[in-house]
C-alpha positions in Angstrom: 0.1 -0.3 -0.3 2.6 2.5 0.5 4.3 1.6 -3.1 0.8 2.8 -4.3 0.6 6.0 -1.6 4.7 6.5 -3.0 3.6 6.4 -6.8 0.6 8.1 -6.5 2.7 11.0 -5.1 5.6 11.0 -8.2 2.8 11.5 -10.1 1.3 14.4 -8.7 4.2 15.9 -8.2 4.4 16.1 -11.8 4.2 19.5 -13.4 1.6 19.9 -15.3 -1.3 17.4 -13.0 -4.8 19.0 -12.4 -5.4 15.8 -10.6 -5.7 12.3 -10.2 -8.1 9.4 -9.4 -8.0 6.2 -8.9 -11.4 4.0 -9.6 -12.5 1.0 -8.5 -14.3 -1.9 -10.5 -18.1 -0.6 -10.7 -16.5 3.3 -11.0 -16.4 4.7 -8.1 -13.6 7.1 -7.1 -11.9 5.3 -4.4 -8.4 7.9 -3.9 -9.0 11.2 -6.1 -7.1 14.4 -5.0 -10.4 16.1 -7.6 -14.1 17.5 -5.4 -16.0 14.5 -5.4 -18.6 15.6 -8.3 -15.1 16.4 -10.6 -14.1 12.9 -9.9 -17.6 11.0 -9.9 -18.1 12.5 -13.3 -14.3 12.2 -14.6 -15.1 7.9 -13.3 -18.2 7.3 -14.7 -17.4 8.9 -17.8 -13.8 7.7 -18.7 -14.6 3.6 -17.1 -17.4 3.7 -19.9 -15.0 4.8 -22.8 -12.1 2.4 -20.9 -14.4 -0.7 -21.2 -15.4 0.5 -25.6 -11.7 1.3 -26.3 -10.9 -1.9 -24.4 -13.5 -3.9 -26.6 -12.5 -2.3 -29.7 -9.0 -3.9 -29.3 -10.1 -7.4 -28.4 -12.9 -7.3 -31.3 -9.6 -6.6 -33.9 -7.2 -9.0 -32.3 -9.1 -11.5 -29.2 -5.3 -12.0 -28.6 -5.2 -8.1 -27.7 -5.7 -5.9 -24.8 -5.7 -2.7 -24.0 -3.6 -1.2 -21.9 -3.3 2.6 -21.7 -5.2 5.4 -23.3 -4.3 8.6 -23.9 -6.7 12.0 -24.8 -5.6 15.3 -25.8 -8.4 18.0 -26.0 -7.6 21.6 -26.4 -7.9 22.2 -22.4 -6.2 18.6 -21.0 -4.6 15.8 -21.6 -6.3 12.8 -20.0 -4.2 9.5 -19.4 -6.0 6.1 -18.4 -4.6 3.2 -17.3 -6.6 0.0 -16.7 -5.6 -3.3 -14.7 -7.7 -6.0 -13.7 -10.0 -4.4 -11.2 -8.9 -0.5 -11.3 -9.0 2.4 -13.5 -6.1 5.4 -12.9 -6.4 8.4 -14.4 -3.9 11.1 -14.1 -5.5 14.6 -15.4 -3.2 17.0 -16.5 -2.2 20.5 -18.4 -1.2 19.2 -22.0 0.5 23.3 -22.4 3.3 22.4 -19.5 
């Protein structure tokens, strides 16, 4: 558990990082640096998108799996690292 906290602190210390969210298998944020309503919104939407992306990757090649998802908009860059029962979401300012 200390290793997880250490990794999250390291990620959060990077320049431009706005927030991190750890989401459980049900799509509920279990640790976040954002306010609750924002975390819930990101968690729900990105869990759904990640599931769709994983499904698409598997439809193309059933032997393959999604390992990382990166989105960039005008305002933010969102990175999602899916694991078995969790998602790690990092939101950052792409200009920094």
